[in-house]
N, C-alpha and C positions, 0 to 999 in steps of 0.2 A: 185472769185462769184460776184453774185448780190445781191443787197440789197433783193432784197423778196427770194430769194432763202437763206439768210440765214434767215432773218424773223422765215423762213419757220423752221428750222432747230432751230432753238432755239429756237419756239416756240416747238415740236418733243422733244427733249430732259424735259426743263420742263413739259413734259407729264407725261415722264416715268420713270424722277424720283420723279412725288407726287405720279405716280401709288406705286411704290413702297416704297415710305415711307410705304406708307396707307400698301402696304403690309407688309411691316416689322412691321409695329408698332401690327396687330391685336395679333402677335405673337409672341412678350414679354411681357414679365411677373414676368420679373425678372432685375436686377443691374446684369451691364458685369464691366466687371474691363481688364483695359488695360496698359500695363508695356513700358513707350514709351521712357526709359529713354533705353539706350544702357549698365547696366551692372543691372546681376542678381538680385530678389527683393526678400527676405524674407516676406511673408504676412503669420500675423493669422488670422482665419476668426475665430471672435465669440461671439455663436447664443448660451446664456441661460450658464448652463453648459458644453457644447459642444468647445473647442478649435480643427483646424484644422490648423495645420500649412503646409504652402508649396512654392517652390521654384517657381518661375515668371520669367522666363526666360526674353529678353531685346525681345518688340514686343509680345510676347507671350497676350493672351484676355483672360480670364477668364468668359463667358458667364451662362445665371438663378443661379448668383451665393447671397444668401442673397434673398432669395423669401420672407420670413416673418422679413426684417429686420438682423439686425447684422454690430458685433464692428471690423475692419478692421484695423491693425494694421500692421505698417510698418518696419520689419529688426529689431525687437525685442524691439523694443524704445517706451514705455509707454505714448512719449510725440508726436505719430505719430497714435497715436483711431482715429478715425473714424470711425461716425456714419452711417450705409449705412438701411435707410426706402423698401430698395428691389424694389427701382421704379427708379434708375439713374445710368446714361452711368461715369464714372470716373476713371480718365487716370492715372497713376503715373506716375511723374514727374517734377527728380533732388528728388528723394524722397520722395517726397507730392504727399497726393490724391488734385487732382482737380471735381472740378467738370462740367463736357463735355457738362450734358441736362436730363431734364426726358423721362424718356421714359414712353410710353403712358401704362395705367392703363385700367384694363378692363370691359366697363361700361357693370352694374349691366341688362342682361334683354337682350344686346347684343347678338349675335355671330358675329363669324370671319364668312367669309364670307370663301370654300373652292372648 
């Protein structure tokens, strides 16, 4: 592959990723939780007085969790309570919760493109 062709391919890829990223960000309004472990994890989602237990299989993803914030407890361990504000992307690894990044928040007065 010639250098010019390679540069064009890289530019197309970067442009495509940027468009994809913008499209995804406008639709996201709540936290996303991913189980990157090779074992199932029991999680408890606590919102006010509400308690929702779930089993998260290896590789499973829960989208739009904790829209208004919540506490996620992993494997019934009170020392593994994690506060989510409703805008994070987080991953369970080694039985702990890791912050992967902030999802976009809707901008007041700005409509998402459809």
